[in-house]
C-alpha positions as CSV (number, residue, x, y, z in Angstrom):
1,M,53.0,113.9,3.7
2,P,56.3,115.7,4.6
3,N,59.1,113.8,6.4
4,P,59.1,115.0,10.1
5,R,62.9,114.5,10.3
6,G,63.6,116.9,7.5
7,P,64.9,116.5,4.0
8,S,67.3,113.6,3.4
9,D,70.2,114.0,0.9
10,G,71.0,110.3,0.9
11,P,73.1,108.1,3.2
12,A,75.2,109.6,5.9
13,Q,78.7,110.6,4.8
14,A,81.9,109.8,6.8
15,L,84.2,112.6,7.7
16,P,87.1,113.1,5.4
17,D,90.4,111.6,6.4
18,S,92.8,113.9,8.4
19,S,95.9,114.9,6.5
20,P,99.3,114.0,8.0
21,D,100.0,117.7,8.5
22,T,97.0,118.1,10.8
23,I,98.0,115.1,12.8
24,L,101.6,116.4,13.2
25,T,100.3,119.8,14.3
26,G,98.2,118.1,17.0
27,V,101.2,116.1,18.2
28,K,103.3,119.3,18.3
29,K,100.7,121.2,20.3
30,F,100.5,118.3,22.8
31,L,104.3,118.1,23.2
32,V,104.6,121.8,23.6
33,G,101.9,121.7,26.3
34,V,103.4,118.7,28.2
35,A,107.1,119.7,27.9
36,P,107.2,122.2,30.8
37,G,105.6,119.8,33.2
38,G,107.9,117.0,32.2
39,L,111.0,119.2,32.7
40,M,109.7,120.2,36.1
41,L,109.1,116.6,37.1
42,L,112.6,115.6,35.9
43,G,114.1,118.5,37.9
44,A,112.2,117.4,41.0
45,V,113.4,113.9,40.7
46,A,117.0,115.0,40.3
47,L,116.6,117.4,43.3
48,F,115.1,114.8,45.6
49,G,117.6,112.2,44.6
50,S,120.6,114.4,45.2
51,G,122.6,113.6,48.3
52,S,123.1,117.2,49.4
53,F,119.4,117.9,49.4
54,L,118.7,114.8,51.5
55,D,121.5,115.8,53.9
56,S,120.0,119.3,54.3
57,L,116.6,117.8,55.1
58,R,118.1,115.6,57.8
59,T,119.9,118.5,59.4
60,L,116.6,120.5,59.4
61,R,114.8,117.7,61.2
62,S,117.5,117.2,63.8
């Protein structure tokens, strides 16, 4: 009687290990994707923390 699950070539095999080059490429892609947002966040913090910006907001509200 044939096996309903299909042919079996033996026990399940684990995936091969990732090479260090593949891991570094993934990290580089992540950093390149996140860097513009990080720079924008740093710029926003610097802008909101500057005294002249806060003074201009106070004069607008008065």
